[in-house]
TORVO-754872 format. One record per residue (C-alpha): residue number from 1; x, y, z. Coordinates in Angstrom, 2 decimals. Layout:
// TORVO-754872
k / u / v / w
NUM / X / Y / Z
...
This chain:
// TORVO-754872
k / u / v / w
1 / 64.72 / -39.44 / 66.12
2 / 65.34 / -39.73 / 69.86
3 / 67.31 / -42.93 / 70.27
4 / 66.93 / -45.60 / 72.92
5 / 70.34 / -44.81 / 74.38
6 / 69.12 / -41.30 / 75.25
7 / 65.98 / -42.68 / 76.91
8 / 68.08 / -45.16 / 78.89
9 / 70.31 / -42.31 / 80.01
10 / 67.24 / -40.45 / 81.31
11 / 66.07 / -43.53 / 83.20
12 / 69.52 / -44.03 / 84.72
13 / 69.65 / -40.36 / 85.76
14 / 66.38 / -40.74 / 87.68
15 / 67.67 / -43.87 / 89.41
16 / 70.82 / -41.97 / 90.42
17 / 68.69 / -39.13 / 91.83
18 / 66.60 / -41.63 / 93.81
19 / 69.72 / -43.22 / 95.25
20 / 71.23 / -39.81 / 96.14
21 / 68.08 / -38.57 / 97.86
22 / 67.51 / -41.96 / 99.48
23 / 70.86 / -41.65 / 101.23
24 / 69.57 / -38.46 / 102.86
25 / 66.34 / -39.86 / 104.33
26 / 67.78 / -42.73 / 106.37
27 / 65.30 / -45.19 / 104.87
28 / 65.19 / -48.05 / 102.41
29 / 64.34 / -46.34 / 99.12
30 / 63.66 / -48.34 / 95.96
31 / 62.41 / -47.32 / 92.56
32 / 61.36 / -48.45 / 89.10
33 / 61.71 / -45.86 / 86.33
34 / 60.05 / -46.05 / 82.92
35 / 60.89 / -43.48 / 80.26
36 / 58.58 / -43.66 / 77.24
37 / 58.74 / -41.69 / 74.02
38 / 55.55 / -41.79 / 71.91
39 / 55.34 / -40.24 / 68.47
40 / 51.78 / -40.42 / 67.19
41 / 50.28 / -39.13 / 63.97
42 / 46.54 / -39.17 / 63.31
43 / 44.58 / -38.29 / 60.17
44 / 40.78 / -38.20 / 60.54
45 / 38.20 / -38.02 / 57.78
46 / 34.41 / -37.57 / 57.63
47 / 31.97 / -37.12 / 54.74
48 / 34.84 / -38.40 / 52.56
49 / 37.06 / -35.41 / 53.39
50 / 40.07 / -35.13 / 55.70
51 / 39.21 / -32.70 / 58.47
52 / 42.04 / -33.19 / 60.95
53 / 45.75 / -33.93 / 61.13
54 / 47.11 / -34.32 / 64.65
55 / 50.65 / -35.10 / 65.74
56 / 52.41 / -35.40 / 69.07
57 / 55.88 / -36.38 / 70.16
58 / 56.14 / -36.76 / 73.91
59 / 58.63 / -38.15 / 76.40
60 / 57.11 / -39.23 / 79.73
61 / 59.11 / -40.22 / 82.80
62 / 57.11 / -42.46 / 85.16
63 / 58.45 / -43.25 / 88.63
64 / 57.25 / -45.90 / 91.07
65 / 59.01 / -45.37 / 94.36
66 / 58.98 / -47.09 / 97.75
67 / 60.26 / -45.74 / 101.07
68 / 60.39 / -48.51 / 103.67
69 / 57.63 / -50.29 / 101.74
70 / 55.43 / -47.20 / 101.42
71 / 54.78 / -46.62 / 97.75
72 / 53.91 / -43.70 / 95.50
73 / 53.85 / -43.01 / 91.78
74 / 54.61 / -39.84 / 89.89
75 / 55.28 / -38.77 / 86.32
76 / 56.42 / -35.80 / 84.29
77 / 56.97 / -34.76 / 80.69
78 / 59.72 / -32.33 / 81.67
79 / 63.13 / -33.96 / 81.39
80 / 65.62 / -31.30 / 82.50
81 / 67.67 / -31.98 / 85.62
82 / 65.65 / -29.70 / 87.87
83 / 62.35 / -31.28 / 86.80
84 / 63.65 / -34.81 / 87.34
85 / 65.01 / -33.88 / 90.78
86 / 61.63 / -32.37 / 91.65
87 / 59.91 / -35.56 / 90.46
88 / 62.03 / -37.70 / 92.77
89 / 61.64 / -35.34 / 95.73
90 / 57.87 / -35.25 / 95.31
91 / 57.74 / -39.03 / 94.99
92 / 59.70 / -39.57 / 98.21
93 / 57.61 / -37.02 / 100.09
94 / 54.40 / -38.66 / 98.90
95 / 55.59 / -42.17 / 99.74
96 / 56.53 / -41.17 / 103.27
97 / 52.89 / -40.22 / 103.90
98 / 51.45 / -43.54 / 102.69
99 / 50.68 / -46.70 / 104.68
100 / 52.92 / -49.68 / 104.06
101 / 52.00 / -51.36 / 100.80
102 / 51.61 / -55.08 / 101.63
103 / 51.94 / -56.15 / 98.00
104 / 55.00 / -54.12 / 97.02
105 / 57.36 / -56.69 / 95.46
106 / 60.46 / -54.51 / 95.57
107 / 62.30 / -52.90 / 92.69
108 / 62.63 / -55.12 / 89.63
109 / 65.78 / -57.27 / 89.71
110 / 68.03 / -57.82 / 86.68
111 / 66.68 / -60.12 / 83.96
112 / 67.80 / -60.39 / 80.36
113 / 65.52 / -58.92 / 77.71
114 / 66.53 / -60.75 / 74.56
115 / 64.46 / -58.82 / 72.01
116 / 64.04 / -55.17 / 71.05
117 / 60.57 / -55.38 / 69.49
118 / 59.05 / -55.24 / 66.02
119 / 59.73 / -51.85 / 64.47
120 / 59.17 / -50.57 / 60.94
121 / 61.11 / -47.37 / 60.09
122 / 58.60 / -46.31 / 57.42
123 / 55.81 / -46.40 / 60.01
124 / 57.90 / -44.54 / 62.57
125 / 58.57 / -41.77 / 60.05
126 / 55.14 / -41.71 / 58.34
127 / 54.02 / -38.24 / 57.24
128 / 50.55 / -36.66 / 57.09
129 / 50.79 / -36.84 / 53.30
130 / 51.36 / -40.60 / 53.44
131 / 48.41 / -41.10 / 55.76
132 / 46.27 / -38.87 / 53.52
133 / 47.12 / -41.07 / 50.53
134 / 45.77 / -44.07 / 52.44
135 / 42.60 / -42.20 / 53.31
136 / 42.12 / -41.50 / 49.59
137 / 42.36 / -45.22 / 48.82
138 / 39.67 / -45.95 / 51.40
139 / 37.36 / -43.22 / 50.08
140 / 37.96 / -44.11 / 46.43
141 / 36.78 / -47.67 / 47.04
142 / 33.26 / -46.25 / 46.51
143 / 33.10 / -42.48 / 45.90
144 / 29.28 / -42.59 / 45.78
145 / 29.14 / -43.36 / 49.52
146 / 30.13 / -41.21 / 52.50
147 / 33.29 / -42.39 / 54.22
148 / 34.56 / -41.63 / 57.71
149 / 37.30 / -42.91 / 59.95
150 / 41.00 / -42.49 / 60.59
151 / 44.48 / -43.60 / 59.68
152 / 47.10 / -43.34 / 62.41
153 / 50.72 / -44.32 / 62.97
154 / 52.65 / -44.65 / 66.19
155 / 56.20 / -45.17 / 67.35
156 / 56.77 / -46.29 / 70.95
157 / 60.27 / -46.33 / 72.45
158 / 60.78 / -47.24 / 76.10
159 / 63.72 / -47.49 / 78.47
160 / 63.53 / -48.99 / 81.96
161 / 65.83 / -48.84 / 84.96
162 / 65.50 / -49.88 / 88.60
163 / 67.49 / -49.38 / 91.75
164 / 67.82 / -53.19 / 91.87
165 / 69.78 / -53.17 / 88.62
166 / 67.32 / -53.97 / 85.84
167 / 67.91 / -52.06 / 82.60
168 / 66.06 / -52.61 / 79.33
169 / 65.12 / -50.84 / 76.13
170 / 62.59 / -51.65 / 73.43
171 / 60.68 / -50.13 / 70.54
172 / 57.65 / -50.95 / 68.41
173 / 55.51 / -49.38 / 65.70
174 / 51.84 / -49.60 / 64.77
175 / 49.79 / -48.46 / 61.79
176 / 45.98 / -48.61 / 61.75
177 / 43.27 / -47.83 / 59.22
178 / 39.72 / -47.92 / 60.52
179 / 36.66 / -46.60 / 58.76
180 / 33.11 / -46.89 / 57.53
181 / 31.25 / -46.30 / 54.31
182 / 27.69 / -45.04 / 54.69
183 / 24.52 / -45.02 / 52.66
184 / 21.59 / -42.91 / 53.80
185 / 20.36 / -45.72 / 56.05
186 / 23.28 / -48.05 / 56.73
187 / 27.00 / -48.35 / 57.37
188 / 29.69 / -50.93 / 56.87
189 / 33.05 / -50.98 / 58.64
190 / 36.53 / -52.38 / 58.12
191 / 39.70 / -52.38 / 60.19
192 / 43.35 / -53.08 / 59.57
193 / 46.35 / -52.91 / 61.91
194 / 49.97 / -53.87 / 61.35
195 / 53.48 / -53.19 / 62.57
196 / 54.18 / -51.80 / 59.10
197 / 52.16 / -49.14 / 57.28
198 / 53.13 / -50.70 / 53.97
199 / 51.25 / -53.89 / 54.87
200 / 47.87 / -52.13 / 55.15
201 / 45.71 / -52.80 / 52.08
202 / 43.48 / -49.80 / 52.64
203 / 41.78 / -50.06 / 49.24
204 / 40.61 / -53.55 / 50.17
205 / 39.41 / -52.28 / 53.55
206 / 37.42 / -49.55 / 51.83
207 / 35.89 / -52.05 / 49.42
208 / 34.90 / -54.34 / 52.30
209 / 33.28 / -51.47 / 54.23
210 / 31.42 / -50.27 / 51.13
211 / 30.15 / -53.75 / 50.34
212 / 28.82 / -54.20 / 53.86
213 / 27.17 / -50.80 / 53.78
214 / 25.40 / -51.48 / 50.48
215 / 24.27 / -54.95 / 51.54
216 / 22.94 / -53.51 / 54.82
217 / 20.83 / -50.80 / 53.22
218 / 17.78 / -53.02 / 52.82
219 / 17.37 / -54.80 / 56.14
220 / 14.68 / -56.49 / 58.14
221 / 14.18 / -56.82 / 61.86
222 / 14.70 / -60.23 / 63.40
223 / 12.94 / -61.73 / 66.40
224 / 15.03 / -62.24 / 69.53
225 / 16.33 / -65.74 / 70.16
226 / 19.37 / -67.98 / 70.18
227 / 20.99 / -68.23 / 66.77
228 / 23.97 / -70.05 / 65.37
229 / 26.51 / -67.39 / 64.43
230 / 29.59 / -66.76 / 62.40
231 / 31.52 / -64.01 / 64.18
232 / 33.99 / -61.96 / 62.18
233 / 37.42 / -61.17 / 63.67
234 / 36.26 / -57.84 / 65.16
235 / 33.47 / -59.57 / 67.08
236 / 35.81 / -62.36 / 68.20
237 / 38.36 / -59.79 / 69.34
238 / 35.81 / -58.25 / 71.71
239 / 35.08 / -61.67 / 73.23
240 / 38.77 / -62.47 / 73.74
241 / 39.49 / -59.05 / 75.23
242 / 36.77 / -59.43 / 77.85
243 / 37.96 / -62.94 / 78.71
244 / 41.51 / -61.64 / 79.13
245 / 40.78 / -58.47 / 81.10
246 / 38.20 / -59.91 / 83.47
247 / 39.22 / -63.57 / 83.55
248 / 42.90 / -64.25 / 82.90
249 / 43.85 / -61.26 / 85.03
250 / 45.61 / -62.75 / 88.09
251 / 44.42 / -59.94 / 90.38
252 / 40.80 / -60.72 / 89.55
253 / 41.53 / -64.39 / 90.13
254 / 43.12 / -63.78 / 93.52
255 / 40.13 / -61.69 / 94.53
256 / 37.61 / -64.35 / 93.50
257 / 36.16 / -62.39 / 90.59
258 / 37.53 / -64.53 / 87.74
259 / 35.92 / -67.52 / 86.04
260 / 39.26 / -69.24 / 85.47
261 / 39.78 / -72.70 / 86.98
262 / 43.32 / -73.65 / 86.11
263 / 43.71 / -77.16 / 84.74
264 / 40.00 / -77.48 / 83.94
265 / 38.40 / -77.86 / 80.51
266 / 36.39 / -74.65 / 80.37
267 / 36.46 / -74.14 / 76.60
268 / 35.82 / -76.17 / 73.51
269 / 38.82 / -78.38 / 72.63
270 / 39.22 / -76.34 / 69.43
271 / 40.07 / -73.23 / 71.47
272 / 43.67 / -72.22 / 72.10
273 / 44.42 / -68.69 / 73.29
274 / 48.01 / -67.52 / 73.57
275 / 49.78 / -64.55 / 75.02
276 / 52.43 / -64.25 / 72.33
277 / 54.64 / -61.16 / 72.10
278 / 57.05 / -63.23 / 69.99
279 / 54.63 / -63.51 / 67.06
280 / 56.27 / -61.81 / 64.06
281 / 53.08 / -59.73 / 63.65
282 / 53.10 / -58.63 / 67.30
283 / 52.86 / -54.96 / 68.21
284 / 54.34 / -54.47 / 71.63
285 / 57.44 / -54.05 / 73.70
286 / 59.58 / -57.02 / 74.80
287 / 59.15 / -56.14 / 78.50
288 / 56.27 / -54.89 / 80.61
289 / 55.72 / -51.76 / 82.69
290 / 57.77 / -53.25 / 85.54
291 / 60.68 / -54.13 / 83.27
292 / 59.94 / -57.87 / 83.33
293 / 60.67 / -59.68 / 80.05
294 / 57.60 / -60.80 / 78.13
295 / 57.34 / -64.33 / 76.79
296 / 54.96 / -66.65 / 74.96
297 / 52.60 / -68.84 / 77.01
298 / 49.18 / -70.44 / 76.67
299 / 46.21 / -68.99 / 78.52
300 / 44.04 / -71.75 / 77.07
301 / 45.40 / -74.89 / 75.44
302 / 43.01 / -77.21 / 73.58
303 / 40.14 / -76.04 / 75.77
304 / 41.99 / -76.24 / 79.10
305 / 42.64 / -73.07 / 81.12
306 / 46.40 / -73.15 / 81.67
307 / 47.72 / -69.85 / 83.02
308 / 47.01 / -66.37 / 84.30
309 / 48.59 / -63.06 / 83.42
310 / 50.74 / -61.90 / 86.36
311 / 52.62 / -58.78 / 87.27
312 / 55.14 / -58.77 / 90.10
313 / 52.52 / -57.77 / 92.68
314 / 50.14 / -60.63 / 91.91
315 / 53.03 / -63.06 / 91.49
316 / 54.18 / -62.27 / 95.02
317 / 50.68 / -62.85 / 96.39
318 / 50.32 / -66.12 / 94.47
319 / 53.80 / -67.43 / 95.22
320 / 54.84 / -67.52 / 91.57
321 / 56.72 / -65.35 / 89.08
322 / 55.55 / -62.51 / 86.88
323 / 54.52 / -63.43 / 83.36
324 / 55.50 / -59.97 / 82.14
325 / 52.00 / -58.54 / 81.92
326 / 52.19 / -55.42 / 84.11
327 / 50.60 / -52.38 / 82.49
328 / 51.37 / -48.71 / 83.21
329 / 49.30 / -47.59 / 86.18
330 / 47.97 / -51.11 / 86.61
331 / 48.31 / -51.46 / 90.38
332 / 44.53 / -51.25 / 90.73
333 / 43.54 / -53.03 / 87.52
334 / 45.98 / -55.90 / 87.65
335 / 47.95 / -57.64 / 84.89
336 / 46.46 / -57.81 / 81.40
337 / 47.53 / -59.83 / 78.35
338 / 48.32 / -57.33 / 75.60
339 / 49.47 / -59.71 / 72.86
340 / 46.52 / -62.08 / 72.59
341 / 46.63 / -64.58 / 69.73
342 / 43.97 / -67.13 / 68.81
343 / 45.57 / -69.23 / 66.07
344 / 43.60 / -69.43 / 62.85
345 / 42.21 / -72.60 / 61.38
346 / 42.08 / -73.82 / 57.79
347 / 38.50 / -72.90 / 56.84
348 / 37.70 / -69.78 / 54.80
349 / 34.95 / -67.64 / 56.31
350 / 32.71 / -68.38 / 53.34
351 / 32.87 / -72.09 / 54.15
352 / 31.97 / -71.36 / 57.78
353 / 28.91 / -69.53 / 56.46
354 / 28.17 / -72.38 / 54.05
355 / 27.80 / -74.84 / 56.91
356 / 25.09 / -72.80 / 58.68
357 / 21.49 / -73.82 / 58.04
358 / 20.02 / -70.72 / 59.68
359 / 21.92 / -68.17 / 61.67
360 / 23.66 / -64.81 / 61.63
361 / 26.90 / -63.36 / 60.32
362 / 28.05 / -60.73 / 62.83
363 / 30.90 / -58.50 / 61.71
364 / 31.22 / -56.25 / 64.77
365 / 29.99 / -55.75 / 68.33
366 / 29.52 / -52.34 / 69.89
367 / 29.16 / -50.82 / 73.35
368 / 29.72 / -54.09 / 75.19
369 / 29.61 / -54.10 / 78.98
370 / 30.33 / -56.90 / 81.42
371 / 27.38 / -57.80 / 83.65
372 / 29.00 / -60.57 / 85.70
373 / 32.77 / -61.11 / 85.48
374 / 32.51 / -64.50 / 87.16
375 / 30.23 / -65.96 / 84.50
376 / 31.41 / -63.61 / 81.73
377 / 27.83 / -62.60 / 80.94
378 / 27.98 / -59.40 / 78.91
379 / 25.58 / -57.26 / 76.95
380 / 26.09 / -55.23 / 73.80
381 / 24.93 / -54.55 / 70.26
382 / 25.75 / -55.68 / 66.76
383 / 26.92 / -52.94 / 64.43
384 / 27.94 / -52.04 / 60.88
385 / 26.92 / -55.23 / 59.16
386 / 24.76 / -58.06 / 60.54
387 / 23.38 / -60.57 / 58.03
388 / 20.97 / -63.49 / 57.98
389 / 22.34 / -66.84 / 56.83
390 / 19.90 / -69.36 / 55.35
391 / 20.88 / -72.71 / 53.87
392 / 24.53 / -71.70 / 53.81
393 / 23.98 / -68.41 / 52.01
394 / 23.85 / -64.80 / 53.20
395 / 20.31 / -63.84 / 52.19
396 / 20.05 / -60.31 / 53.53
397 / 20.80 / -57.81 / 56.25
398 / 19.08 / -57.58 / 59.61
399 / 18.75 / -54.61 / 61.92
400 / 21.11 / -54.21 / 64.84
401 / 20.44 / -56.59 / 67.70
402 / 21.11 / -56.48 / 71.42
403 / 22.60 / -59.57 / 73.04
404 / 23.01 / -60.88 / 76.56
405 / 25.49 / -63.71 / 76.40
406 / 28.16 / -65.43 / 78.45
407 / 31.37 / -65.12 / 76.45
408 / 32.71 / -68.14 / 78.32
409 / 29.67 / -70.28 / 77.49
410 / 29.81 / -69.19 / 73.85
411 / 33.29 / -70.74 / 73.55
412 / 32.48 / -73.67 / 75.86
413 / 32.67 / -77.41 / 75.11
414 / 30.80 / -78.41 / 71.93
415 / 30.12 / -74.76 / 71.04
416 / 32.91 / -73.97 / 68.57
417 / 31.89 / -75.48 / 65.22
418 / 34.58 / -73.96 / 63.03
419 / 37.63 / -71.69 / 63.02
420 / 38.44 / -69.43 / 60.09
421 / 41.73 / -69.06 / 58.27
422 / 41.49 / -65.25 / 58.39
423 / 43.38 / -64.55 / 61.63
424 / 44.62 / -60.95 / 61.77
425 / 44.76 / -57.96 / 64.05
426 / 41.18 / -57.01 / 64.84
427 / 39.72 / -54.11 / 66.79
428 / 37.59 / -55.14 / 69.75
429 / 36.60 / -51.90 / 71.51
430 / 39.69 / -51.78 / 73.76
431 / 41.97 / -50.41 / 71.07
432 / 43.99 / -51.53 / 68.10
433 / 46.97 / -53.86 / 68.18
434 / 45.91 / -56.07 / 71.09
435 / 44.22 / -59.17 / 69.59
436 / 45.05 / -61.37 / 66.60
437 / 42.16 / -63.73 / 65.89
438 / 40.10 / -65.42 / 63.14
439 / 36.41 / -65.74 / 62.42
440 / 34.52 / -68.33 / 64.48
441 / 31.40 / -70.39 / 63.85
442 / 29.57 / -70.86 / 67.16
443 / 26.62 / -73.10 / 68.00
444 / 24.60 / -70.39 / 69.72
445 / 24.40 / -66.71 / 70.64
446 / 21.59 / -65.23 / 72.71
447 / 20.00 / -62.16 / 71.14
448 / 17.54 / -60.46 / 73.46
449 / 16.09 / -57.65 / 71.37
450 / 16.62 / -54.87 / 68.88
451 / 18.91 / -51.90 / 69.21
452 / 16.43 / -50.10 / 71.48
453 / 16.18 / -52.92 / 74.01
């Protein structure tokens, strides 16, 4: 295994090359260097058979460079001395042709990074055979159905160095199982993600997906309307991701595109949303793409919007400090929370369902798109398991529904009627390992039609 010391040595070599070439151009040259090693293994299956094993092990050197405030970015996967020197030369030449970047905050200054990250050696070293064994557990949950999906494992190791003196290393692992079981007319899904592959109960995931598929086989169409809902963690994860990316993003806020009004009660008092890389379940590095240490803070606290996610660019514009939420290549997108946690409650999902007189259990949303970032109105579909609740009981499946709903309004004052005790990593369309959340019982959700419109 490539160790962090080797990656740090590569980052320091690039900084030394920047400083040497900077001395030759009679200009103020600064740089941030991020060296990332990703080892990813993926096992895909369809029709209950494995059809693909894929593996990659790549080191990428990413350089952000400024010459008298004119910035450029460049990257390479070649790490010999000649390639690194060419990377620096190309970066300087490109920066010299750019206009002055008014938001360049300078190279990242020294700051202590106290943690390394959550890493599981068994996940880092997982083999195709081990992933295949997990696939078998998923498929064997109901061999009479057709199963499809994937199991993947990933090791991320990163070293950072800047010409201003920041140096940091970190590592993390992730294991994910995601799949469906299918009848001839329906499908049910299940998802699991953890730092450690040994913590994935893939047999239970397969059983959950199979149960949803079988219960969805005989469904009826439902008229559009506003229904009370119980959203499963996958559906809640989508909501929280959209709120984070389009709302708690400081760049969007500075540009007037965010709904966030700091210090105002914009959510139900039951809602607390954290950015928490310190959670023992957290998948993520202890510093961001700019080398700034990550820390725990509240985006929403008891319904009140408390903070935004900043990188060093937005922090400079806002007259504050970075919250450690820069993402690679995020100059245009802005800062994004990547360790979102909505703390769970004390109510089992079945009790949330039991309190609903008439409504819907929604396990997953699909193909969601933002319509208005300012109001958080989005549209999308239900998928892989949507069920009617009557008098506190799930009485049958309904066909997929289209919704048009403000995610902000759905979590607004007096709208959150219950919080489940099933908080876990859930997949919400933007990728695994980003959101930990529970089920929610909400007072209303606006369904506008069937899957075709």
